[in-house]
N, C-alpha and C positions, 0 to 999 in steps of 0.2 A: 818487399826487398825494395833498397835506391840500392844502384854504381852507380859511380862517379868514374867518368872517359878523360882528363885530361887528351885535349889536341884534333883537329884540323888537319885532315885529308886534302878535303879539296870545299872554296863554293861556289855556288853555278847559283847565281841566281837567289830564288828559294829554298833554295837543295844545300845540303850539308852532306858530308860523304867522308863518315869516319872508318877506318881500321880498326883490325883485333878485337870487335863489341861480342864475348859471347853475352848467350841469356839472353838472350834478344827476341820476337815473332813483333813478327806480318803486322805490320797497322797497331803494332804498341803507340799507344801518348808517351812521346819524353820532353823532358823538363831542359830546356836550356839557359846554363845562365852567360854572358855575353862581360867581357871583360870590363866593363864598370857594373855590373852589377844585377842591372836587368834580365827581367827573367823572358820565355818566354814558348811554350810551348811546339811544337812539331810533332810530325806520326810518322815512322816507317815504310818507304814506302817502295824500299826494293835492296831486297838480302843477295848476297854473292861472297857464299862460304861466313869468311870472319867479317866481312862488312858491306857493309849501313845505307844505305838513301834515304838522308827523315828531310819528306817535307817541314817549311813553317811556315 
């Protein structure tokens, strides 16, 4: 299943924070599409309710 989430709460170095994320799993690999269309991969390294932290 593919889910798209738009909007970033915070970026700090190689960490991205997203709010209101549902059905995510710890250590899940995610694809990140940048504004210019390039793709990056990251991994969910922290979860707190509906907030996730992704390391790119």
